[in-house]
C-alpha positions in Angstrom: 29.9 31.5 96.8 29.3 28.9 94.5 25.8 28.7 94.9 25.3 32.4 94.5 27.3 32.5 91.0 25.2 29.5 90.0 22.0 31.3 90.4 23.1 34.2 88.8 24.5 32.7 85.8 21.5 30.2 85.4 19.9 32.4 82.8 22.9 31.6 80.8 22.5 28.1 80.7 20.8 27.8 77.2 23.5 30.2 75.8 26.1 27.9 77.4 24.5 24.7 75.7 23.9 25.9 72.7 27.7 27.2 72.2 28.7 23.8 73.6 26.0 22.1 70.7 27.7 24.2 67.9 31.3 23.2 69.6 30.2 19.8 69.1 28.8 20.1 65.9 32.1 21.8 64.7 34.0 18.9 65.8 32.2 16.4 64.0 32.2 18.2 60.7 35.8 18.9 60.8 36.2 15.0 61.5 33.8 14.1 58.5 35.9 16.5 56.2 39.3 15.5 57.1 39.1 12.1 58.1 41.7 10.1 56.1 39.2 7.3 55.6 36.6 9.2 54.7 38.8 11.0 52.1 40.2 7.6 50.8 36.6 5.9 50.2 35.7 9.5 48.4 38.8 9.3 46.3 37.8 5.2 45.8 33.8 6.9 44.4 35.9 9.3 42.1 37.8 6.6 40.6 34.8 4.5 40.3 33.1 7.3 38.7 35.7 7.7 36.3 35.7 4.3 35.0 32.3 4.1 34.3 32.3 7.4 32.3 30.1 9.4 34.7 32.7 12.0 34.8 35.5 13.4 32.8 39.3 12.8 33.4 39.4 17.1 34.0 36.5 16.7 36.8 38.1 14.0 38.4 41.5 15.6 38.5 39.9 18.3 40.1 37.9 16.8 42.8 41.2 14.3 43.8 43.0 17.5 44.1 40.4 19.1 46.3 40.6 15.7 48.5 44.4 15.7 48.7 44.2 19.4 49.6 42.0 18.6 52.5 44.4 15.3 53.6 47.4 17.5 53.5 46.1 20.7 54.9 48.6 22.6 56.9 48.8 22.0 61.3 46.5 23.8 62.9 43.6 23.2 60.7 42.1 20.1 62.9 43.1 16.6 63.2 46.2 14.9 62.5 48.4 16.0 59.2 51.1 14.8 57.3 54.2 16.7 57.5 55.9 17.8 54.1 52.7 18.2 51.9 54.3 20.8 50.3 56.5 18.5 48.3 
């Protein structure tokens, strides 16, 4: 039966490949979006931009707030989380 099912589902192989690729891309995007090291580097870049006067205090605070929101996102959003983020 394995040979028959393999032959019958062969036309769907490209679809399975696209779905697999989509999952890999999603996982990589989530990793880049929620990785604590990436977020820390982005916060450091914001601090440098603020110190050099390229962005204002309000814009820097807004961007840092967004990054910290990603860092302390609720459980189930992927990756590791930190408990007590609502403190």
